[in-house]
C-alpha angles and dihedrals in degrees: 000000000000127000112219131187120185117210119204089345136116115248091262092047092235100111129046126207132152089222090065091068122180118332124221113270110266133191116243140182120235095259090050092054089050093052090049090051093048092050092047092053090058096058114126108257090218091061090047099070106090107020097059094206121200142172118226114202129187120189113173106305094345121099125185139176118207123194129171139231125178096334093316121117111221117203125203125184104235091202096059111031091181091069112096121258110252130209102230139169121242093262092048090053091050089050090051090053101044095044098242093118093055090042093054091044092240116152111223092211093060107029121109122253125250116284136192116015097016102028117178134178116283114260123246123255089206115086116235125222109254107258116260113257110226087344094295104138121199106226089202094055091047092050091053091046087052093056090049096047093046092052095043108028110041090179092066097056090099089080093066102050105109120205119258100270092206092059103031114107116236122276114229113200116228119255112260090246091066100044100084094052093044089051092054090048101049101037105112145097114270124189140179091214145317101256126096109283093032115127134216143185125213109205111197122210095234102050105284124123132189124193118195143174124212113237125210092234120019138011125330116268110246138201119188126206145136132260133222117199122225146116135273113196088341097309120122113240145158117236117211103206095187089060101029088231135124136222113211117215100222094175139317093294101033139060128174124216130174089344097311130106123226127197127214109258115238118253115235 
């Protein structure tokens, strides 16, 4: 039997909301866990910005945390937070929990996804940075992820190009009285497009930010960080201290980052 706790999720894992909080741990059969994961995978990404929902699963000595991003399930080993988060299918997650993946010597980061009958998206060969819990980002984890991404995904190198400190104008933090209203205005998903190679930024309403790139085959590559609202030469912007970069707020629908413009994704 599995012990399952839903965080910021409805009991059927189909709706996310911060007001839902963490549920009491409940005992589930394997088929019930599978059903929850399948439902969780189908959550509208535009409704998954601020709540940061997750499913915590314990089976015997194994403990895992599952989050979701654009229809991809992301699995983290709760016993070892330094291990990379992996984009896995439902069966791969179950195998990680029951030990069958380790017993067979199959690496979750390189195994294929499920095919006919229960076909699932192919898993990513690029590790994903473990999601920040309550917006506390581990600088060490982000640094390690940066090395992996720079080595394995050349297209993602633009994230790590800091501005010239000698020429960059000063960043002036917003007064505390303006922060809540600004957070409500900017919280959204912004994208450059929907084709492979397109990039996106998920701005959370409580200070979290995720930058991703869509891959041709597999889950998007993610970088997690935090944002600080302020102004540079009068323009509203979000500073990402972990990456030493800035997101410019052009207008309600548009942001700019590293020379590219991102449009707010339409809510369904």
